[in-house]
C-alpha positions in Angstrom: 0.0 0.0 0.0 1.3 3.5 -0.9 2.2 5.9 1.9 2.7 9.6 1.9 6.4 10.3 1.3 8.4 11.4 4.4 9.9 14.9 4.6 13.3 13.3 3.8 11.8 11.8 0.6 10.5 15.2 -0.4 13.9 16.8 0.1 15.6 14.1 -1.9 13.1 14.3 -4.7 13.5 18.1 -4.8 17.3 17.8 -4.9 17.1 15.3 -7.7 14.7 17.5 -9.7 16.9 20.6 -9.1 20.1 18.8 -10.2 18.3 17.7 -13.4 17.3 21.3 -14.0 20.9 22.3 -13.9 22.1 19.6 -16.3 22.5 20.9 -19.9 20.0 19.0 -22.0 20.6 17.3 -25.3 18.7 14.6 -27.0 19.4 11.0 -26.2 21.3 10.8 -29.5 23.5 13.8 -28.4 21.7 16.2 -30.8 22.3 19.9 -30.1 19.3 22.1 -30.3 18.8 24.5 -33.2 17.9 27.2 -30.7 17.1 27.8 -27.1 13.8 29.5 -26.3 12.5 31.0 -23.1 13.7 29.6 -19.8 16.0 27.1 -21.5 13.4 25.5 -23.8 15.4 23.6 -26.4 14.0 23.8 -29.9 15.1 21.0 -32.3 16.1 21.9 -35.9 14.4 18.8 -37.2 11.3 17.4 -35.6 12.0 14.1 -33.9 9.7 11.0 -34.2 8.6 9.6 -30.9 8.0 5.9 -30.0 4.4 4.8 -29.3 3.3 5.9 -25.9 0.2 4.4 -24.2 -1.6 6.0 -21.3 -5.1 6.5 -19.9 -7.5 9.4 -19.2 -9.3 9.9 -15.9 -11.9 7.3 -16.8 -9.4 4.6 -17.7 -9.8 5.1 -21.5 -6.7 3.9 -23.4 -5.0 6.7 -25.3 -1.8 7.3 -27.4 -0.2 10.4 -28.6 -1.9 9.7 -32.0 -5.2 10.6 -30.3 -3.9 14.2 -30.3 -3.1 14.3 -34.0 -3.7 17.7 -35.6 -3.1 19.5 -32.2 0.1 21.1 -30.9 0.7 19.3 -27.6 2.7 20.3 -24.6 3.4 16.9 -23.0 4.4 17.3 -19.4 5.8 14.2 -17.6 5.3 14.7 -13.8 4.5 13.1 -10.5 2.8 14.2 -7.3 5.9 13.4 -5.2 8.0 15.8 -7.3 8.2 19.2 -5.5 9.0 21.2 -8.6 6.2 19.4 -10.5 3.8 20.4 -7.8 4.9 24.1 -8.1 4.5 24.3 -11.8 1.2 22.5 -12.2 -0.9 25.7 -11.5 1.0 27.4 -14.4 0.2 24.5 -16.7 -3.4 24.8 -15.7 -3.4 28.5 -16.4 -1.7 27.9 -19.8 -4.4 25.3 -20.7 -7.1 27.8 -19.7 -5.5 30.5 -21.9 -4.5 28.5 -25.0 -6.2 25.1 -24.8 -8.8 24.2 -27.4 -9.0 22.5 -30.8 -5.5 23.5 -31.8 -3.5 23.1 -28.5 -3.6 20.9 -25.4 -1.5 20.6 -22.3 -1.2 16.8 -21.7 0.0 16.5 -18.1 0.9 12.8 -17.8 1.4 11.5 -14.3 3.8 8.7 -13.7 2.7 8.1 -10.2 2.9 4.4 -9.2 -0.1 4.9 -6.9 -2.3 5.7 -9.9 -5.4 7.7 -10.4 -6.5 8.2 -6.8 -3.4 10.1 -5.7 -3.6 12.3 -8.9 -7.3 13.0 -8.3 -6.5 14.1 -4.7 -3.6 16.3 -5.9 -5.8 18.0 -8.5 -8.4 18.8 -5.8 -5.7 20.0 -3.3 -4.3 22.6 -5.7 -7.5 23.4 -7.5 -6.6 22.2 -11.0 -9.6 23.2 -13.1 -8.5 23.1 -16.8 -6.1 20.3 -17.2 -7.5 16.9 -18.1 -6.2 14.0 -16.0 -3.8 11.6 -17.8 -2.1 8.7 -16.1 0.6 6.3 -17.2 -0.4 3.0 -15.4 2.6 1.2 -16.9 5.0 3.8 -15.4 7.1 3.4 -18.6 6.5 6.8 -20.1 9.8 8.3 -18.9 11.9 5.4 -20.2 9.9 5.3 -23.4 10.6 9.0 -24.1 14.2 9.0 -22.9 13.4 11.1 -19.9 15.8 11.0 -17.0 13.9 13.1 -14.4 10.7 14.9 -13.8 9.3 17.3 -14.6 10.3 17.1 -18.3 8.1 18.7 -21.0 8.0 17.9 -24.7 6.5 20.2 -27.3 4.9 18.2 -30.1 3.9 19.4 -33.5 0.6 18.5 -35.2 2.1 15.2 -36.4 3.1 14.1 -32.9 6.8 14.8 -33.5 8.9 16.4 -30.8 10.0 19.9 -31.7 11.1 21.1 -28.3 12.0 19.9 -24.8 12.5 21.5 -21.4 14.0 19.6 -18.5 12.9 21.0 -15.1 10.1 23.2 -13.9 9.1 26.5 -15.3 6.4 29.2 -15.3 4.3 27.9 -18.3 2.0 30.9 -18.1 4.8 33.5 -18.4 4.4 35.9 -21.4 7.6 34.5 -23.1 6.2 30.9 -23.0 2.7 32.0 -24.1 4.3 33.9 -27.0 6.5 30.9 -28.0 3.5 28.5 -27.9 1.2 30.9 -29.7 3.7 31.2 -32.6 4.0 27.4 -32.6 0.2 26.9 -32.8 0.0 29.5 -35.6 2.5 27.8 -37.8 0.9 26.2 -40.9 1.4 22.4 -40.8 4.2 21.0 -43.0 
């Protein structure tokens, strides 16, 4: 049975997330980004195909990234035990409220081992109102996507290809991020 992490576990998780934030990010293939956007957001010169990723929505419906085809997606990999994740979730919620719709969605994918219940409780605790709930019951999303720590966020084009990546927490509703994402949404598909 899952238990609430101890204060020591919270500190260790925060230290790990902080150290990951300070690590210069490159792709798993050693690719150097074409440009660096706001708050260290790496923008790839060539869109990168992603492996198949299966997850579930709040009701347990099976989904893949293909279900978001024709939308720009901000895929945030996070967990309730991750202190920086907890801090950035309200900004992801605000971003979804501002830009979310037919052309864009924030997909906040929880990798919590405890599953849906702990995520539902977390959403209630911090008043998440605009983000849909997505859960990775396999807990393989991070390994599948080559993610070494949480939070990590991937920006996907309308074809489901990775066009950007940010390792660590950020203020997603900052004007610089909103501007970057608005420009990305406005691009005519290839």
